[in-house]
PDB file of N, CA, C and O in Angstrom:
ATOM      1  N   MET A   1      62.151  57.490 -88.854  1.00  0.00           N
ATOM      2  CA  MET A   1      60.624  57.764 -88.397  1.00  0.00           C
ATOM      3  C   MET A   1      60.681  58.886 -87.259  1.00  0.00           C
ATOM      4  O   MET A   1      61.552  58.583 -86.444  1.00  0.00           O
ATOM      5  N   ALA A   2      60.084  59.992 -86.963  1.00  0.00           N
ATOM      6  CA  ALA A   2      59.731  60.560 -85.796  1.00  0.00           C
ATOM      7  C   ALA A   2      59.274  59.932 -85.033  1.00  0.00           C
ATOM      8  O   ALA A   2      58.669  58.893 -85.297  1.00  0.00           O
ATOM      9  N   ASN A   3      59.431  60.368 -83.948  1.00  0.00           N
ATOM     10  CA  ASN A   3      59.156  59.764 -82.685  1.00  0.00           C
ATOM     11  C   ASN A   3      57.151  59.694 -82.707  1.00  0.00           C
ATOM     12  O   ASN A   3      56.476  60.640 -83.112  1.00  0.00           O
ATOM     13  N   LYS A   4      56.535  58.335 -82.164  1.00  0.00           N
ATOM     14  CA  LYS A   4      55.267  57.662 -81.936  1.00  0.00           C
ATOM     15  C   LYS A   4      54.830  58.798 -81.044  1.00  0.00           C
ATOM     16  O   LYS A   4      55.538  59.461 -80.286  1.00  0.00           O
ATOM     17  N   ASN A   5      53.259  58.924 -81.321  1.00  0.00           N
ATOM     18  CA  ASN A   5      52.253  59.210 -79.629  1.00  0.00           C
ATOM     19  C   ASN A   5      52.855  57.953 -78.494  1.00  0.00           C
ATOM     20  O   ASN A   5      52.396  56.815 -78.391  1.00  0.00           O
ATOM     21  N   LEU A   6      53.870  58.478 -77.800  1.00  0.00           N
ATOM     22  CA  LEU A   6      54.050  57.837 -76.770  1.00  0.00           C
ATOM     23  C   LEU A   6      52.834  57.928 -75.578  1.00  0.00           C
ATOM     24  O   LEU A   6      52.288  58.908 -75.071  1.00  0.00           O
ATOM     25  N   HIS A   7      52.667  56.542 -75.372  1.00  0.00           N
ATOM     26  CA  HIS A   7      50.901  56.319 -74.668  1.00  0.00           C
ATOM     27  C   HIS A   7      51.750  56.618 -72.916  1.00  0.00           C
ATOM     28  O   HIS A   7      52.842  56.081 -72.730  1.00  0.00           O
ATOM     29  N   THR A   8      51.204  57.361 -71.940  1.00  0.00           N
ATOM     30  CA  THR A   8      51.801  56.877 -71.020  1.00  0.00           C
ATOM     31  C   THR A   8      50.739  55.675 -69.973  1.00  0.00           C
ATOM     32  O   THR A   8      49.779  56.346 -69.595  1.00  0.00           O
ATOM     33  N   ILE A   9      50.681  55.030 -69.729  1.00  0.00           N
ATOM     34  CA  ILE A   9      49.839  53.891 -68.831  1.00  0.00           C
ATOM     35  C   ILE A   9      49.430  54.700 -67.949  1.00  0.00           C
ATOM     36  O   ILE A   9      50.191  55.597 -67.586  1.00  0.00           O
ATOM     37  N   GLU A  10      48.127  54.582 -67.389  1.00  0.00           N
ATOM     38  CA  GLU A  10      47.872  55.522 -66.658  1.00  0.00           C
ATOM     39  C   GLU A  10      46.341  54.537 -65.334  1.00  0.00           C
ATOM     40  O   GLU A  10      45.266  54.310 -65.890  1.00  0.00           O
ATOM     41  N   ARG A  11      46.446  54.196 -64.120  1.00  0.00           N
ATOM     42  CA  ARG A  11      45.177  54.447 -63.650  1.00  0.00           C
ATOM     43  C   ARG A  11      45.062  54.856 -61.914  1.00  0.00           C
ATOM     44  O   ARG A  11      45.952  55.240 -61.155  1.00  0.00           O
ATOM     45  N   ILE A  12      43.648  54.610 -61.664  1.00  0.00           N
ATOM     46  CA  ILE A  12      43.666  55.139 -60.709  1.00  0.00           C
ATOM     47  C   ILE A  12      43.863  55.093 -59.304  1.00  0.00           C
ATOM     48  O   ILE A  12      43.999  53.872 -59.232  1.00  0.00           O
ATOM     49  N   CYS A  13      43.996  55.524 -58.008  1.00  0.00           N
ATOM     50  CA  CYS A  13      44.665  55.572 -56.757  1.00  0.00           C
ATOM     51  C   CYS A  13      43.177  54.941 -56.130  1.00  0.00           C
ATOM     52  O   CYS A  13      42.202  55.469 -56.664  1.00  0.00           O
ATOM     53  N   CYS A  14      42.957  54.253 -55.438  1.00  0.00           N
ATOM     54  CA  CYS A  14      41.798  53.718 -54.661  1.00  0.00           C
ATOM     55  C   CYS A  14      41.599  53.781 -53.913  1.00  0.00           C
ATOM     56  O   CYS A  14      40.546  53.366 -53.428  1.00  0.00           O
ATOM     57  N   VAL A  15      42.818  54.555 -53.114  1.00  0.00           N
ATOM     58  CA  VAL A  15      42.944  55.588 -52.333  1.00  0.00           C
ATOM     59  C   VAL A  15      42.294  57.579 -52.277  1.00  0.00           C
ATOM     60  O   VAL A  15      41.769  58.348 -51.472  1.00  0.00           O
ATOM     61  N   CYS A  16      42.567  57.578 -53.060  1.00  0.00           N
ATOM     62  CA  CYS A  16      42.783  59.118 -52.991  1.00  0.00           C
ATOM     63  C   CYS A  16      41.851  59.426 -54.406  1.00  0.00           C
ATOM     64  O   CYS A  16      41.334  60.543 -54.387  1.00  0.00           O
ATOM     65  N   ARG A  17      41.537  58.531 -55.730  1.00  0.00           N
ATOM     66  CA  ARG A  17      40.975  57.846 -56.964  1.00  0.00           C
ATOM     67  C   ARG A  17      41.715  59.761 -57.705  1.00  0.00           C
ATOM     68  O   ARG A  17      41.214  60.877 -57.838  1.00  0.00           O
ATOM     69  N   LYS A  18      42.680  59.327 -57.900  1.00  0.00           N
ATOM     70  CA  LYS A  18      43.684  60.476 -58.659  1.00  0.00           C
ATOM     71  C   LYS A  18      44.117  59.799 -59.733  1.00  0.00           C
ATOM     72  O   LYS A  18      44.776  58.822 -59.374  1.00  0.00           O
ATOM     73  N   LEU A  19      44.013  59.919 -61.103  1.00  0.00           N
ATOM     74  CA  LEU A  19      44.706  59.136 -61.843  1.00  0.00           C
ATOM     75  C   LEU A  19      46.761  59.495 -62.005  1.00  0.00           C
ATOM     76  O   LEU A  19      47.552  60.388 -61.705  1.00  0.00           O
ATOM     77  N   GLN A  20      46.776  58.344 -62.561  1.00  0.00           N
ATOM     78  CA  GLN A  20      48.273  59.177 -61.934  1.00  0.00           C
ATOM     79  C   GLN A  20      49.431  57.682 -62.759  1.00  0.00           C
ATOM     80  O   GLN A  20      48.920  56.650 -62.323  1.00  0.00           O
ATOM     81  N   PRO A  21      50.093  57.467 -63.257  1.00  0.00           N
ATOM     82  CA  PRO A  21      51.365  56.871 -64.505  1.00  0.00           C
ATOM     83  C   PRO A  21      51.721  55.909 -63.696  1.00  0.00           C
ATOM     84  O   PRO A  21      52.618  56.161 -62.891  1.00  0.00           O
ATOM     85  N   VAL A  22      51.225  54.827 -63.706  1.00  0.00           N
ATOM     86  CA  VAL A  22      51.383  53.027 -63.590  1.00  0.00           C
ATOM     87  C   VAL A  22      52.943  53.259 -62.425  1.00  0.00           C
ATOM     88  O   VAL A  22      53.040  53.170 -61.201  1.00  0.00           O
ATOM     89  N   ALA A  23      53.733  53.505 -63.257  1.00  0.00           N
ATOM     90  CA  ALA A  23      55.102  53.787 -62.413  1.00  0.00           C
ATOM     91  C   ALA A  23      55.223  54.404 -61.229  1.00  0.00           C
ATOM     92  O   ALA A  23      56.294  54.344 -60.626  1.00  0.00           O
ATOM     93  N   GLN A  24      54.122  55.102 -60.709  1.00  0.00           N
ATOM     94  CA  GLN A  24      54.178  55.694 -59.620  1.00  0.00           C
ATOM     95  C   GLN A  24      53.148  54.923 -58.443  1.00  0.00           C
ATOM     96  O   GLN A  24      52.867  55.399 -57.343  1.00  0.00           O
ATOM     97  N   MET A  25      52.829  54.031 -58.817  1.00  0.00           N
ATOM     98  CA  MET A  25      52.196  53.055 -57.874  1.00  0.00           C
ATOM     99  C   MET A  25      52.630  51.748 -57.767  1.00  0.00           C
ATOM    100  O   MET A  25      53.508  51.208 -58.440  1.00  0.00           O
ATOM    101  N   THR A  26      51.742  51.118 -56.591  1.00  0.00           N
ATOM    102  CA  THR A  26      51.895  50.269 -56.091  1.00  0.00           C
ATOM    103  C   THR A  26      50.686  49.449 -56.712  1.00  0.00           C
ATOM    104  O   THR A  26      49.633  50.079 -56.820  1.00  0.00           O
ATOM    105  N   ARG A  27      50.698  47.931 -57.198  1.00  0.00           N
ATOM    106  CA  ARG A  27      49.780  47.338 -57.503  1.00  0.00           C
ATOM    107  C   ARG A  27      49.675  45.610 -56.463  1.00  0.00           C
ATOM    108  O   ARG A  27      50.506  44.706 -56.380  1.00  0.00           O
ATOM    109  N   VAL A  28      47.968  45.786 -55.677  1.00  0.00           N
ATOM    110  CA  VAL A  28      47.878  44.599 -54.823  1.00  0.00           C
ATOM    111  C   VAL A  28      47.018  43.710 -55.524  1.00  0.00           C
ATOM    112  O   VAL A  28      46.109  44.278 -56.129  1.00  0.00           O
ATOM    113  N   VAL A  29      47.058  42.329 -55.620  1.00  0.00           N
ATOM    114  CA  VAL A  29      46.559  41.926 -56.365  1.00  0.00           C
ATOM    115  C   VAL A  29      46.081  40.545 -55.538  1.00  0.00           C
ATOM    116  O   VAL A  29      46.732  40.044 -54.621  1.00  0.00           O
ATOM    117  N   ARG A  30      45.005  40.117 -55.975  1.00  0.00           N
ATOM    118  CA  ARG A  30      43.727  39.325 -54.704  1.00  0.00           C
ATOM    119  C   ARG A  30      43.967  37.837 -55.838  1.00  0.00           C
ATOM    120  O   ARG A  30      43.142  37.632 -56.728  1.00  0.00           O
ATOM    121  N   VAL A  31      44.948  37.083 -55.677  1.00  0.00           N
ATOM    122  CA  VAL A  31      45.085  35.604 -56.383  1.00  0.00           C
ATOM    123  C   VAL A  31      44.588  34.381 -55.229  1.00  0.00           C
ATOM    124  O   VAL A  31      45.033  34.308 -54.084  1.00  0.00           O
ATOM    125  N   ASP A  32      43.683  33.563 -55.761  1.00  0.00           N
ATOM    126  CA  ASP A  32      42.387  32.598 -55.010  1.00  0.00           C
ATOM    127  C   ASP A  32      43.016  32.952 -53.342  1.00  0.00           C
ATOM    128  O   ASP A  32      43.733  32.362 -52.534  1.00  0.00           O
ATOM    129  N   ASP A  33      42.164  34.468 -53.407  1.00  0.00           N
ATOM    130  CA  ASP A  33      41.857  34.762 -51.509  1.00  0.00           C
ATOM    131  C   ASP A  33      43.299  34.983 -50.815  1.00  0.00           C
ATOM    132  O   ASP A  33      43.375  35.036 -49.587  1.00  0.00           O
ATOM    133  N   LYS A  34      44.514  35.119 -51.689  1.00  0.00           N
ATOM    134  CA  LYS A  34      45.703  35.501 -51.187  1.00  0.00           C
ATOM    135  C   LYS A  34      46.043  36.838 -51.441  1.00  0.00           C
ATOM    136  O   LYS A  34      46.099  37.023 -52.657  1.00  0.00           O
ATOM    137  N   PHE A  35      46.210  37.511 -51.003  1.00  0.00           N
ATOM    138  CA  PHE A  35      46.943  39.384 -50.966  1.00  0.00           C
ATOM    139  C   PHE A  35      48.187  38.833 -51.553  1.00  0.00           C
ATOM    140  O   PHE A  35      48.827  37.824 -51.258  1.00  0.00           O
ATOM    141  N   LEU A  36      48.430  40.020 -52.733  1.00  0.00           N
ATOM    142  CA  LEU A  36      50.057  39.932 -52.797  1.00  0.00           C
ATOM    143  C   LEU A  36      50.357  41.173 -53.177  1.00  0.00           C
ATOM    144  O   LEU A  36      49.413  41.879 -53.533  1.00  0.00           O
ATOM    145  N   VAL A  37      51.833  41.782 -53.195  1.00  0.00           N
ATOM    146  CA  VAL A  37      52.296  43.233 -53.901  1.00  0.00           C
ATOM    147  C   VAL A  37      52.390  42.139 -55.050  1.00  0.00           C
ATOM    148  O   VAL A  37      52.365  40.909 -55.007  1.00  0.00           O
ATOM    149  N   GLN A  38      52.526  43.184 -56.247  1.00  0.00           N
ATOM    150  CA  GLN A  38      53.074  42.685 -57.039  1.00  0.00           C
ATOM    151  C   GLN A  38      54.274  43.665 -57.266  1.00  0.00           C
ATOM    152  O   GLN A  38      54.093  44.880 -57.188  1.00  0.00           O
ATOM    153  N   GLY A  39      55.729  43.029 -57.598  1.00  0.00           N
ATOM    154  CA  GLY A  39      56.359  43.143 -57.803  1.00  0.00           C
ATOM    155  C   GLY A  39      57.659  43.349 -59.176  1.00  0.00           C
ATOM    156  O   GLY A  39      57.995  44.515 -58.968  1.00  0.00           O
ATOM    157  N   GLN A  40      58.048  43.130 -59.728  1.00  0.00           N
ATOM    158  CA  GLN A  40      58.756  43.058 -61.211  1.00  0.00           C
ATOM    159  C   GLN A  40      57.917  42.374 -62.161  1.00  0.00           C
ATOM    160  O   GLN A  40      57.551  42.889 -63.217  1.00  0.00           O
ATOM    161  N   GLN A  41      57.505  40.790 -61.646  1.00  0.00           N
ATOM    162  CA  GLN A  41      56.540  40.570 -62.903  1.00  0.00           C
ATOM    163  C   GLN A  41      55.132  40.777 -62.624  1.00  0.00           C
ATOM    164  O   GLN A  41      54.815  41.134 -61.489  1.00  0.00           O
ATOM    165  N   ARG A  42      54.023  40.551 -63.739  1.00  0.00           N
ATOM    166  CA  ARG A  42      53.166  40.615 -64.000  1.00  0.00           C
ATOM    167  C   ARG A  42      52.162  39.750 -63.328  1.00  0.00           C
ATOM    168  O   ARG A  42      52.089  38.595 -63.747  1.00  0.00           O
ATOM    169  N   LEU A  43      51.397  40.097 -62.383  1.00  0.00           N
ATOM    170  CA  LEU A  43      50.797  38.581 -61.730  1.00  0.00           C
ATOM    171  C   LEU A  43      48.931  39.167 -62.217  1.00  0.00           C
ATOM    172  O   LEU A  43      48.352  40.188 -62.587  1.00  0.00           O
ATOM    173  N   ASN A  44      48.674  37.943 -61.944  1.00  0.00           N
ATOM    174  CA  ASN A  44      47.476  37.877 -62.533  1.00  0.00           C
ATOM    175  C   ASN A  44      45.988  38.113 -61.532  1.00  0.00           C
ATOM    176  O   ASN A  44      46.153  37.229 -60.692  1.00  0.00           O
ATOM    177  N   GLY A  45      44.997  38.631 -61.264  1.00  0.00           N
ATOM    178  CA  GLY A  45      44.077  38.337 -61.267  1.00  0.00           C
ATOM    179  C   GLY A  45      43.513  39.906 -60.517  1.00  0.00           C
ATOM    180  O   GLY A  45      44.257  40.846 -60.796  1.00  0.00           O
ATOM    181  N   ARG A  46      42.248  40.277 -59.577  1.00  0.00           N
ATOM    182  CA  ARG A  46      41.860  41.213 -59.311  1.00  0.00           C
ATOM    183  C   ARG A  46      42.913  42.196 -58.546  1.00  0.00           C
ATOM    184  O   ARG A  46      43.430  41.923 -57.463  1.00  0.00           O
ATOM    185  N   GLY A  47      43.125  43.297 -59.239  1.00  0.00           N
ATOM    186  CA  GLY A  47      44.082  44.518 -58.780  1.00  0.00           C
ATOM    187  C   GLY A  47      43.316  45.803 -58.451  1.00  0.00           C
ATOM    188  O   GLY A  47      42.212  46.191 -58.831  1.00  0.00           O
ATOM    189  N   ALA A  48      44.217  46.344 -57.638  1.00  0.00           N
ATOM    190  CA  ALA A  48      43.907  47.192 -56.928  1.00  0.00           C
ATOM    191  C   ALA A  48      45.591  48.006 -56.658  1.00  0.00           C
ATOM    192  O   ALA A  48      46.576  47.492 -56.128  1.00  0.00           O
ATOM    193  N   HIS A  49      45.399  49.949 -57.454  1.00  0.00           N
ATOM    194  CA  HIS A  49      46.747  50.458 -57.396  1.00  0.00           C
ATOM    195  C   HIS A  49      46.624  51.752 -56.422  1.00  0.00           C
ATOM    196  O   HIS A  49      45.730  52.593 -56.338  1.00  0.00           O
ATOM    197  N   VAL A  50      48.135  51.570 -55.552  1.00  0.00           N
ATOM    198  CA  VAL A  50      47.594  52.592 -54.827  1.00  0.00           C
ATOM    199  C   VAL A  50      48.638  53.302 -55.201  1.00  0.00           C
ATOM    200  O   VAL A  50      49.469  52.597 -55.775  1.00  0.00           O
ATOM    201  N   CYS A  51      49.008  54.681 -55.087  1.00  0.00           N
ATOM    202  CA  CYS A  51      49.573  55.675 -55.081  1.00  0.00           C
ATOM    203  C   CYS A  51      51.223  56.139 -54.134  1.00  0.00           C
ATOM    204  O   CYS A  51      51.359  55.950 -52.925  1.00  0.00           O
ATOM    205  N   ALA A  52      52.135  56.657 -54.904  1.00  0.00           N
ATOM    206  CA  ALA A  52      53.092  56.888 -53.544  1.00  0.00           C
ATOM    207  C   ALA A  52      52.712  57.667 -52.471  1.00  0.00           C
ATOM    208  O   ALA A  52      53.258  57.318 -51.424  1.00  0.00           O
ATOM    209  N   PHE A  53      52.004  58.548 -52.383  1.00  0.00           N
ATOM    210  CA  PHE A  53      51.358  59.656 -51.856  1.00  0.00           C
ATOM    211  C   PHE A  53      50.919  59.072 -50.821  1.00  0.00           C
ATOM    212  O   PHE A  53      51.378  59.369 -49.718  1.00  0.00           O
ATOM    213  N   CYS A  54      50.042  58.220 -50.954  1.00  0.00           N
ATOM    214  CA  CYS A  54      48.927  57.299 -50.091  1.00  0.00           C
ATOM    215  C   CYS A  54      49.457  55.830 -49.611  1.00  0.00           C
ATOM    216  O   CYS A  54      48.521  55.038 -49.720  1.00  0.00           O
ATOM    217  N   VAL A  55      50.336  55.356 -49.242  1.00  0.00           N
ATOM    218  CA  VAL A  55      50.758  54.576 -49.050  1.00  0.00           C
ATOM    219  C   VAL A  55      50.961  54.390 -47.175  1.00  0.00           C
ATOM    220  O   VAL A  55      50.694  53.462 -46.411  1.00  0.00           O
ATOM    221  N   GLY A  56      51.674  56.041 -46.925  1.00  0.00           N
ATOM    222  CA  GLY A  56      51.448  55.675 -45.665  1.00  0.00           C
ATOM    223  C   GLY A  56      49.913  56.639 -44.958  1.00  0.00           C
ATOM    224  O   GLY A  56      49.966  57.224 -43.876  1.00  0.00           O
ATOM    225  N   GLY A  57      48.794  56.609 -45.754  1.00  0.00           N
ATOM    226  CA  GLY A  57      47.895  57.178 -45.216  1.00  0.00           C
ATOM    227  C   GLY A  57      47.351  56.250 -43.995  1.00  0.00           C
ATOM    228  O   GLY A  57      47.940  55.287 -43.504  1.00  0.00           O
ATOM    229  N   PRO A  58      46.263  56.700 -43.677  1.00  0.00           N
ATOM    230  CA  PRO A  58      45.391  56.305 -42.502  1.00  0.00           C
ATOM    231  C   PRO A  58      43.930  54.935 -43.428  1.00  0.00           C
ATOM    232  O   PRO A  58      43.623  53.988 -42.704  1.00  0.00           O
ATOM    233  N   HIS A  59      43.485  54.970 -44.338  1.00  0.00           N
ATOM    234  CA  HIS A  59      42.741  55.336 -44.988  1.00  0.00           C
ATOM    235  C   HIS A  59      43.083  54.067 -45.891  1.00  0.00           C
ATOM    236  O   HIS A  59      41.979  53.702 -46.295  1.00  0.00           O
ATOM    237  N   VAL A  60      44.100  53.163 -46.442  1.00  0.00           N
ATOM    238  CA  VAL A  60      44.464  52.285 -47.433  1.00  0.00           C
ATOM    239  C   VAL A  60      43.447  51.294 -46.924  1.00  0.00           C
ATOM    240  O   VAL A  60      42.229  51.374 -47.085  1.00  0.00           O
ATOM    241  N   LEU A  61      44.074  50.401 -46.322  1.00  0.00           N
ATOM    242  CA  LEU A  61      43.700  49.367 -45.664  1.00  0.00           C
ATOM    243  C   LEU A  61      41.912  49.464 -46.223  1.00  0.00           C
ATOM    244  O   LEU A  61      41.572  48.683 -47.112  1.00  0.00           O
ATOM    245  N   LYS A  62      40.777  50.533 -45.592  1.00  0.00           N
ATOM    246  CA  LYS A  62      39.625  50.314 -45.465  1.00  0.00           C
ATOM    247  C   LYS A  62      39.086  50.631 -47.163  1.00  0.00           C
ATOM    248  O   LYS A  62      37.864  50.552 -47.289  1.00  0.00           O
ATOM    249  N   CYS A  63      39.905  50.990 -48.507  1.00  0.00           N
ATOM    250  CA  CYS A  63      40.025  51.662 -49.632  1.00  0.00           C
ATOM    251  C   CYS A  63      39.694  50.302 -49.938  1.00  0.00           C
ATOM    252  O   CYS A  63      38.645  49.681 -50.104  1.00  0.00           O
ATOM    253  N   LEU A  64      41.294  49.954 -49.969  1.00  0.00           N
ATOM    254  CA  LEU A  64      41.834  48.180 -50.868  1.00  0.00           C
ATOM    255  C   LEU A  64      40.268  47.594 -49.731  1.00  0.00           C
ATOM    256  O   LEU A  64      39.327  48.016 -50.404  1.00  0.00           O
ATOM    257  N   SER A  65      39.802  47.077 -48.794  1.00  0.00           N
ATOM    258  CA  SER A  65      38.921  46.048 -48.985  1.00  0.00           C
ATOM    259  C   SER A  65      37.947  46.666 -49.761  1.00  0.00           C
ATOM    260  O   SER A  65      37.444  45.873 -50.556  1.00  0.00           O
ATOM    261  N   ARG A  66      37.505  47.774 -49.820  1.00  0.00           N
ATOM    262  CA  ARG A  66      36.024  47.927 -50.743  1.00  0.00           C
ATOM    263  C   ARG A  66      36.665  48.144 -52.246  1.00  0.00           C
ATOM    264  O   ARG A  66      35.666  48.441 -52.902  1.00  0.00           O
ATOM    265  N   SER A  67      37.550  48.155 -52.956  1.00  0.00           N
ATOM    266  CA  SER A  67      38.601  47.780 -53.756  1.00  0.00           C
ATOM    267  C   SER A  67      38.383  46.410 -54.376  1.00  0.00           C
ATOM    268  O   SER A  67      38.343  46.184 -55.585  1.00  0.00           O
ATOM    269  N   PHE A  68      38.265  45.640 -53.526  1.00  0.00           N
ATOM    270  CA  PHE A  68      38.315  43.874 -53.009  1.00  0.00           C
ATOM    271  C   PHE A  68      37.155  43.133 -52.586  1.00  0.00           C
ATOM    272  O   PHE A  68      36.996  41.920 -52.444  1.00  0.00           O
ATOM    273  N   LYS A  69      36.158  44.380 -52.364  1.00  0.00           N
ATOM    274  CA  LYS A  69      35.264  43.376 -51.811  1.00  0.00           C
ATOM    275  C   LYS A  69      34.848  42.597 -50.511  1.00  0.00           C
ATOM    276  O   LYS A  69      33.842  42.177 -49.939  1.00  0.00           O
ATOM    277  N   THR A  70      36.058  42.644 -50.396  1.00  0.00           N
ATOM    278  CA  THR A  70      36.559  41.937 -48.754  1.00  0.00           C
ATOM    279  C   THR A  70      37.427  41.789 -47.627  1.00  0.00           C
ATOM    280  O   THR A  70      38.539  41.816 -48.154  1.00  0.00           O
ATOM    281  N   ALA A  71      37.542  41.695 -46.797  1.00  0.00           N
ATOM    282  CA  ALA A  71      38.648  42.356 -45.746  1.00  0.00           C
ATOM    283  C   ALA A  71      39.497  41.923 -46.553  1.00  0.00           C
ATOM    284  O   ALA A  71      39.358  41.036 -47.395  1.00  0.00           O
ATOM    285  N   VAL A  72      40.940  42.923 -46.163  1.00  0.00           N
ATOM    286  CA  VAL A  72      41.859  42.746 -46.331  1.00  0.00           C
ATOM    287  C   VAL A  72      42.880  42.691 -45.259  1.00  0.00           C
ATOM    288  O   VAL A  72      42.976  43.480 -44.319  1.00  0.00           O
ATOM    289  N   PRO A  73      43.735  41.523 -45.546  1.00  0.00           N
ATOM    290  CA  PRO A  73      44.569  41.670 -43.788  1.00  0.00           C
ATOM    291  C   PRO A  73      45.833  42.562 -43.737  1.00  0.00           C
ATOM    292  O   PRO A  73      46.762  42.695 -44.533  1.00  0.00           O
ATOM    293  N   LYS A  74      45.506  43.246 -42.290  1.00  0.00           N
ATOM    294  CA  LYS A  74      46.641  44.298 -42.116  1.00  0.00           C
ATOM    295  C   LYS A  74      48.171  43.962 -42.364  1.00  0.00           C
ATOM    296  O   LYS A  74      49.008  44.862 -42.298  1.00  0.00           O
ATOM    297  N   GLU A  75      48.588  42.406 -42.704  1.00  0.00           N
ATOM    298  CA  GLU A  75      50.256  42.746 -42.946  1.00  0.00           C
ATOM    299  C   GLU A  75      50.343  42.968 -44.320  1.00  0.00           C
ATOM    300  O   GLU A  75      51.437  42.805 -44.860  1.00  0.00           O
ATOM    301  N   ILE A  76      49.110  43.405 -45.158  1.00  0.00           N
ATOM    302  CA  ILE A  76      49.374  43.703 -46.640  1.00  0.00           C
ATOM    303  C   ILE A  76      49.966  45.289 -46.292  1.00  0.00           C
ATOM    304  O   ILE A  76      51.031  45.672 -46.778  1.00  0.00           O
ATOM    305  N   LEU A  77      49.454  45.821 -45.736  1.00  0.00           N
ATOM    306  CA  LEU A  77      50.380  47.539 -45.606  1.00  0.00           C
ATOM    307  C   LEU A  77      51.578  47.085 -45.191  1.00  0.00           C
ATOM    308  O   LEU A  77      52.233  47.622 -46.085  1.00  0.00           O
ATOM    309  N   GLN A  78      52.667  46.324 -44.316  1.00  0.00           N
ATOM    310  CA  GLN A  78      53.766  46.247 -44.579  1.00  0.00           C
ATOM    311  C   GLN A  78      54.533  45.998 -45.692  1.00  0.00           C
ATOM    312  O   GLN A  78      55.687  46.350 -45.939  1.00  0.00           O
ATOM    313  N   GLN A  79      53.469  45.112 -46.569  1.00  0.00           N
ATOM    314  CA  GLN A  79      54.328  44.534 -47.856  1.00  0.00           C
ATOM    315  C   GLN A  79      54.005  46.053 -48.658  1.00  0.00           C
ATOM    316  O   GLN A  79      54.768  46.144 -49.619  1.00  0.00           O
ATOM    317  N   ILE A  80      53.297  46.997 -48.564  1.00  0.00           N
ATOM    318  CA  ILE A  80      52.746  47.753 -49.503  1.00  0.00           C
ATOM    319  C   ILE A  80      54.090  49.121 -49.193  1.00  0.00           C
ATOM    320  O   ILE A  80      54.440  49.839 -50.130  1.00  0.00           O
ATOM    321  N   SER A  81      54.675  49.278 -47.822  1.00  0.00           N
ATOM    322  CA  SER A  81      55.287  50.598 -47.839  1.00  0.00           C
ATOM    323  C   SER A  81      56.758  49.584 -47.505  1.00  0.00           C
ATOM    324  O   SER A  81      57.701  50.123 -46.925  1.00  0.00           O
ATOM    325  N   GLN A  82      56.851  48.043 -47.937  1.00  0.00           N
ATOM    326  CA  GLN A  82      58.474  47.997 -48.534  1.00  0.00           C
ATOM    327  C   GLN A  82      58.486  47.839 -49.680  1.00  0.00           C
ATOM    328  O   GLN A  82      59.349  48.477 -50.281  1.00  0.00           O
ATOM    329  N   ALA A  83      57.517  46.898 -50.543  1.00  0.00           N
ATOM    330  CA  ALA A  83      57.688  47.301 -52.071  1.00  0.00           C
ATOM    331  C   ALA A  83      57.860  49.249 -52.592  1.00  0.00           C
ATOM    332  O   ALA A  83      58.594  49.504 -53.547  1.00  0.00           O
ATOM    333  N   ASN A  84      57.211  50.274 -51.945  1.00  0.00           N
ATOM    334  CA  ASN A  84      56.968  51.627 -52.439  1.00  0.00           C
ATOM    335  C   ASN A  84      58.432  51.944 -51.953  1.00  0.00           C
ATOM    336  O   ASN A  84      58.783  52.742 -52.822  1.00  0.00           O
ATOM    337  N   ALA A  85      59.830  51.767 -50.834  1.00  0.00           N
ATOM    338  CA  ALA A  85      60.977  52.003 -50.038  1.00  0.00           C
ATOM    339  C   ALA A  85      61.649  51.011 -51.417  1.00  0.00           C
ATOM    340  O   ALA A  85      62.805  50.839 -51.031  1.00  0.00           O
ATOM    341  N   LYS A  86      61.569  50.540 -52.311  1.00  0.00           N
ATOM    342  CA  LYS A  86      62.587  49.957 -52.993  1.00  0.00           C
ATOM    343  C   LYS A  86      62.321  50.979 -54.356  1.00  0.00           C
ATOM    344  O   LYS A  86      63.030  50.869 -55.357  1.00  0.00           O
TER     345      LYS A  86
END
């Protein structure tokens, strides 16, 4: 059998608003009023994606707060940069 249509899953970055493949993005999840950076396992909860180009940008915290409709703690920026470095 020949190649089936392979579909690449894409999401919109909450900072630059561009559609990009999920593999190039970091997902921040809100679970029970805690904010976590998704690693290898899939986490349930409200999520927002940040692309690799926007991780170090100045508007990340503001855009995440807009996506979650609540204030996001500054500690999440350090977790995002650590997750993106891996």
